[in-house]
C-alpha positions in Angstrom: -11.9 30.1 14.4 -8.6 30.2 12.3 -7.0 33.7 12.1 -6.9 35.4 8.8 -4.2 34.0 6.2 -1.2 36.7 6.4 0.9 37.7 3.5 3.7 36.1 5.1 2.0 32.6 4.9 0.8 33.2 1.5 4.6 34.1 0.4 5.6 30.5 2.0 2.8 29.0 0.1 4.0 30.3 -3.2 7.4 29.4 -2.6 6.1 26.1 -1.7 4.9 25.5 -5.4 8.6 24.5 -6.1 8.6 21.9 -3.1 7.4 18.4 -4.5 5.9 16.7 -1.9 5.5 13.0 -1.2 2.4 11.6 -3.0 2.1 14.6 -5.0 -0.5 15.1 -7.6 1.9 16.3 -10.6 -1.3 17.5 -12.2 -2.1 19.8 -9.2 1.3 21.2 -8.5 0.8 25.0 -8.1 -2.5 25.0 -7.2 -2.3 23.7 -3.5 -1.9 26.1 -0.4 -0.9 23.7 2.4 -1.1 24.8 5.9 2.2 26.3 6.7 3.7 24.7 10.0 5.8 27.2 12.1 6.5 26.2 15.4 5.7 23.4 17.7 5.7 22.4 21.4 4.6 19.3 23.3 1.6 17.9 21.6 0.8 21.2 19.7 2.0 22.7 16.2 1.4 26.3 15.5 0.9 27.6 12.0 2.6 30.5 10.4 -1.0 32.5 11.0 -0.6 31.8 14.8 -3.2 29.2 15.1 -2.5 26.4 17.7 -3.4 23.0 16.8 -3.3 19.7 18.3 -0.6 17.4 16.2 -3.2 14.5 15.6 -0.9 12.3 13.5 2.2 13.1 15.7 4.0 14.4 12.9 4.0 11.1 10.7 3.4 8.7 13.4 6.9 9.8 14.7 6.9 12.6 17.3 6.7 10.2 20.2 8.3 12.2 23.0 6.5 15.2 21.6 7.8 18.7 20.1 10.2 20.8 21.3 12.1 18.5 23.8 15.1 20.7 24.9 17.1 17.4 26.0 17.3 16.4 22.5 18.0 19.8 20.9 21.0 20.0 23.5 22.4 16.7 22.7 22.2 17.1 19.0 24.0 20.7 19.5 26.6 19.1 21.8 27.2 16.3 19.2 27.7 18.6 16.2 30.5 20.6 18.2 32.0 17.2 19.3 31.7 15.2 15.9 29.6 16.3 12.9 30.2 13.0 10.7 32.4 9.7 10.6 32.4 7.3 7.7 30.7 3.9 8.7 32.9 2.0 6.5 36.2 2.4 8.5 35.5 3.8 11.6 32.8 4.1 14.4 31.9 7.0 17.0 30.9 6.9 20.4 27.1 7.9 19.7 26.7 4.9 17.2 28.3 2.3 19.3 26.6 2.9 22.3 23.2 3.3 20.9 23.5 0.0 19.1 24.4 -1.5 22.5 21.6 -0.1 24.1 19.2 -1.0 21.2 20.1 -4.5 21.2 19.7 -4.8 24.9 16.1 -3.6 24.4 15.0 -5.7 21.3 13.1 -8.9 21.8 15.0 -12.3 21.5 18.1 -12.5 19.9 18.2 -9.5 17.6 21.6 -8.2 18.7 22.7 -7.0 15.3 21.9 -3.4 14.5 22.2 -2.1 11.0 21.6 1.6 11.1 19.8 3.2 8.0 18.5 6.7 7.0 14.8 5.7 7.8 12.1 3.2 7.6 12.0 2.5 3.9 15.8 1.9 3.9 15.5 0.0 6.9 12.9 -2.4 5.3 14.9 -2.4 2.0 17.9 -3.4 3.9 15.9 -6.3 5.5 14.9 -7.8 2.3 18.3 -7.5 0.8 19.6 -9.2 4.0 17.2 -11.9 3.2 18.1 -12.6 -0.2 22.0 -12.4 0.9 21.3 -15.1 3.5 19.6 -17.3 1.1 22.7 -16.9 -1.1 25.3 -17.5 1.6 23.2 -20.7 2.3 23.4 -22.0 -1.1 19.8 -21.2 -1.6 19.6 -18.7 -4.9 16.1 -19.7 -5.9 14.6 -18.8 -2.2 13.8 -15.2 -3.0 10.0 -14.7 -3.3 8.7 -12.2 -0.6 5.1 -12.4 0.7 3.2 -9.2 1.9 -0.2 -8.4 2.4 -2.9 -5.8 0.7 -3.5 -3.1 2.9 0.2 -3.0 4.2 2.7 -0.2 3.7 6.7 -0.8 3.9 8.2 2.2 2.1 9.1 4.2 -1.0 12.0 2.3 -2.4 11.4 0.3 -5.5 11.4 -2.9 -3.6 9.6 -1.8 -0.6 7.1 -0.1 -2.4 6.3 -3.2 -4.2 6.1 -4.9 -1.0 3.2 -2.3 -0.2 -0.3 -3.2 -0.6 -2.1 0.1 -0.7 -3.5 -0.9 -4.1 -4.4 2.8 -5.4 -1.0 3.9 -4.9 0.5 1.7 -7.5 -1.2 3.3 -10.5 1.6 4.5 -12.9 4.1 3.3 -10.6 6.5 0.3 -11.7 6.8 -2.5 -9.4 8.6 -5.8 -8.7 6.0 -8.4 -9.5 7.6 -11.7 -10.3 8.8 -12.3 -6.6 6.5 -10.3 -4.5 3.2 -11.5 -3.4 0.4 -10.0 -1.7 -2.1 -12.0 0.2 -5.5 -10.8 1.3 -5.9 -7.9 3.8 -6.4 -9.4 7.6 -8.8 -6.6 8.4 -12.0 -8.1 10.5 -14.1 -5.5 9.3 -14.1 -7.1 5.8 -14.9 -10.7 6.9 -18.3 -12.1 5.5 -21.5 -11.6 7.2 -21.9 -14.2 10.1 -18.1 -15.4 10.3 -16.7 -15.1 13.7 -13.4 -13.5 14.4 -11.8 -16.8 15.0 -13.0 -18.3 11.5 -11.7 -15.1 10.0 -8.1 -15.4 11.7 -8.1 -19.1 10.6 -8.8 -18.1 7.1 -6.2 -15.2 7.0 -3.5 -17.5 8.6 -4.3 -20.1 5.6 -4.0 -17.3 3.1 -0.4 -17.3 4.2 0.3 -20.9 4.2 -1.5 -21.2 1.1 0.6 -18.9 -0.7 3.9 -20.5 0.7 2.7 -24.2 -0.7 1.9 -22.6 -3.7 5.1 -20.9 -4.4 7.0 -23.8 -2.7 8.6 -23.4 0.6 12.1 -23.6 -1.0 11.1 -20.6 -3.1 9.9 -18.2 -0.5 12.4 -16.0 1.3 10.4 -13.8 3.7 7.1 -12.7 5.1 6.9 -9.1 6.2 4.3 -7.7 8.3 3.5 -4.8 10.5 2.0 -6.1 13.8 -0.7 -3.4 12.8 -1.1 -2.0 9.5 -0.6 1.5 10.1 -0.7 3.6 6.7 -3.4 0.9 5.9 -5.7 2.7 8.1 -4.7 1.1 11.2 -5.7 -2.3 10.6 -5.8 -4.2 13.5 -5.7 -8.3 12.7 -7.4 -10.7 14.7 -6.1 -11.9 18.1 -3.6 -14.8 17.8 -2.9 -14.1 13.8 0.6 -12.7 13.9 1.8 -15.2 16.4 0.3 -17.9 14.0 1.9 -16.5 11.1 5.5 -16.5 12.8 4.7 -20.1 13.5 3.8 -21.0 9.8 7.2 -19.1 8.8 9.2 -21.5 11.3 7.2 -24.3 10.0 8.4 -23.9 6.4 11.7 -22.3 6.9 10.7 -18.8 5.9 12.2 -15.7 7.6 9.7 -13.6 9.6 10.4 -9.9 9.3 8.7 -7.5 11.6 8.1 -4.1 10.3 7.9 -1.8 13.7 8.6 1.6 12.0 5.4 2.7 13.4 4.8 0.3 16.5 8.0 0.4 18.1 9.0 3.2 20.5 6.0 3.5 22.8 3.3 3.6 20.4 1.7 0.5 21.6 3.1 0.8 25.0 6.2 -1.1 24.8 9.6 -0.5 23.0 8.8 -2.8 20.7 5.4 -4.5 20.0 6.3 -7.9 18.2 7.0 -9.9 21.7 5.5 -8.0 24.5 2.1 -7.3 22.7 2.0 -10.2 20.0 4.2 -12.7 21.4 6.7 -13.0 18.6 10.4 -12.9 18.3 11.1 -12.2 14.7 14.1 -13.1 12.5 14.2 -9.4 11.6 12.8 -6.4 12.9 12.8 -2.9 11.4 12.4 0.5 13.1 12.4 4.3 12.5 10.1 7.2 13.3 9.8 7.1 17.2 13.6 5.9 17.2 14.4 9.7 17.3 10.8 10.9 17.6 11.3 12.5 14.0 13.9 15.1 15.3 16.5 13.6 13.1 16.1 11.1 10.1 17.2 7.5 11.4 16.2 3.9 11.1 17.5 0.7 12.1 17.4 -2.9 11.1 17.7 -5.8 14.0 19.0 -8.9 12.6 18.8 -11.9 14.7 22.1 -13.7 16.1 20.5 -17.2 14.6 20.7 -15.9 11.1 24.3 -14.6 11.7 25.3 -18.4 13.1 23.6 -20.0 9.9 25.6 -17.8 7.7 29.1 -18.7 9.5 27.9 -22.4 9.4 27.8 -22.1 5.8 31.7 -21.7 5.4 34.5 -19.9 6.6 35.2 -17.9 3.4 34.2 -14.0 4.1 30.8 -12.9 3.0 30.4 -9.3 2.9 26.7 -7.7 3.2 27.7 -5.0 0.6 24.9 -2.6 1.8 24.9 0.4 3.7 24.3 4.3 3.5 26.7 7.1 3.6 24.7 8.4 7.0 24.2 4.7 8.7 25.1 5.5 12.4 25.3 9.0 11.9 26.5 10.6 15.1 23.9 13.3 15.0 21.3 11.0 14.6 22.7 8.7 17.1 22.7 11.4 19.5 19.3 12.3 19.2 18.2 8.8 19.6 20.0 8.3 22.8 18.3 11.4 24.2 15.1 10.2 23.1 15.7 7.0 24.9 16.5 8.9 28.2 13.2 10.9 27.9 11.5 7.8 27.5 13.1 6.5 30.9 13.3 9.7 32.8 9.4 10.4 32.1 8.2 6.9 32.6 6.6 7.4 29.0 5.6 3.7 28.5 4.1 3.7 32.1 2.2 6.9 30.9 0.8 5.2 27.6 -0.2 2.6 29.7 -2.5 5.0 31.8 -3.8 7.1 29.1 -4.4 4.4 26.3 -7.6 3.1 27.9 -9.2 6.5 28.3 -7.8 7.1 24.5 -9.7 4.2 23.1 -13.1 4.8 25.4 -13.5 8.3 24.2 -12.6 7.3 20.5 -15.4 4.3 20.5 -17.9 7.0 21.9 -17.7 8.0 18.3 -19.3 4.8 17.4 -22.9 5.9 17.0 -22.4 8.6 14.5 -24.1 8.0 11.2 -20.9 8.3 9.3 -18.8 6.2 11.2 -18.1 2.6 10.0 -15.6 1.0 12.1 -13.2 2.3 14.8 -9.7 0.5 15.2 -7.8 1.4 18.5 -4.2 -0.1 20.0 -2.2 1.8 22.5 -1.8 5.4 21.2 -3.1 4.6 17.4 -6.3 4.8 16.0 -8.5 4.9 12.4 -11.8 6.3 12.7 -13.2 4.8 9.4 -16.1 6.8 7.7 -18.3 5.5 5.1 -21.5 7.8 3.4 -23.1 4.8 1.6 -23.3 1.4 3.2 -24.0 0.1 -0.4 -20.6 1.8 -2.0 -18.4 1.6 0.9 -14.9 2.9 -0.1 -16.3 5.3 -2.7 -14.0 8.4 -3.7 -16.7 10.4 -1.8 -15.6 8.9 1.6 -12.3 9.9 0.8 -13.3 13.6 -0.1 -15.6 13.4 3.1 -12.5 12.9 5.1 -10.5 15.9 3.7 -13.5 18.2 4.8 -13.5 16.9 8.2 -9.8 17.7 8.3 -10.5 21.2 7.2 -13.2 21.6 9.8 -10.7 20.1 12.3 -7.9 22.2 11.6 -10.4 25.4 12.0 -11.1 24.1 15.5 -7.7 23.3 16.6 -6.9 20.0 15.5 -4.6 18.6 12.5 -5.7 15.1 11.2 -4.3 12.7 8.8 -7.0 11.3 6.4 -5.8 8.0 4.5 -8.6 7.2 2.1 -11.9 7.0 4.2 -10.2 6.8 7.6 -9.0 9.7 10.0 -5.4 8.5 11.6 -4.3 9.4 15.0 -1.1 8.7 16.5 -0.5 11.7 18.8 2.5 12.3 20.6 2.9 9.8 23.6 2.8 12.7 26.2 -0.8 13.5 25.8 -2.9 13.8 28.5 -6.3 12.6 29.5 -7.7 16.2 29.0 -5.8 16.6 26.0 -7.4 13.5 24.6 -11.0 14.8 25.4 -9.8 17.7 23.5 -8.9 16.0 20.6 -12.2 13.6 20.4 -14.3 16.6 21.1 -13.1 18.6 17.8 -12.8 15.4 15.8 -16.4 14.9 16.8 -17.6 18.2 15.8 -15.8 17.8 12.6 -17.5 14.9 11.5 -21.0 16.1 12.6 -20.5 19.2 10.8 -19.1 17.4 7.8 -22.0 15.4 7.8 -24.3 18.2 8.2 -23.1 20.0 5.1 -23.3 16.7 3.1 -27.0 16.7 4.0 -27.3 20.4 2.5 -25.1 19.5 -0.4 -24.8 15.8 -1.0 -22.3 16.6 -4.1 
């Protein structure tokens, strides 16, 4: 049971009313009392009242090596003593240069050009801008359309939010509408009754090709895709879909941008999932989150040697990519990322994920028999447990409220969830053990069952 809320917690919650949070309902500012996270260690967080909870979402998909790693703390402190900042316009610094080379060696294919950003949104925004820049350099100024998917999430800048396909989150927000196009969600659970996965995959791949042909291959700059649609609810497209979409892009001279902000750095058991899991060597790849395990903000865009060669071949005159950030390659962030990669190596973290991921999936799939569970999607150490209270009205607002109630119950029992619409999303630190997975799933099951029982007695 949760400990009693202290006056100190209430004081922080009162001050928090001035903190406008992401995705804030501005009509409700001043009415929410959020959980106050005070400390963290390993896979656990501790709130300001001393309650210890499993960090089910791993921060925001990002605390891959776990909380409180002294190796990163010491690396950041040492770097701050040596050098706190340098201008990436006019100079370089050892941590940024060393990190760029190390990342290029880990990345798939010929992604040898690393453009550092401040996070995932700015990495994706930079990728899209580079696609425009690339076509301008090649004398193709009309080739500027972007194709994304319903259910995708790519960021919070004006352009990346426009490419995101979480439709409920577009209300009252202006978006780019003339050059950004969303094709249908590749979620197999949405396929018509009686349709096989192979037939569904054919249809979803055809969605992409039909859109390219509708717009004209000479007008389409890029297709951007998460290997797994993370914030859309951990949507796992059918087998072969990602590779076939990549083949289509090559066929029609459309750049393929892999958004691996979530799936990179061990979440699926590899440093990068595009090639090792899905067999794709993209033209560009974006990442953030697990790059520093969330200890310091940082993102990166990887650009193929092929694209650079095409630009050089288009003429010898200078072609400046006039984009960048004050904090590109920040030495403190780079030091955190290097220490983070050291932990991956020293702890054999990718091997650990390979060992515990099957147990993670097995335990979660045991929830399939619960009456409210509609779908369970798992790959590596990321999962979505989707709930539905009424099969006749899936995705009803009641489903979303149900998950909020489940989260509240789970927190009382030692687990922090992340409700995403009608799904409980999980992406715990990669250091999680089999026993800790058992505890996580047991608490989740208890939360689902208790919330279901509550609905039976009070269906409102």
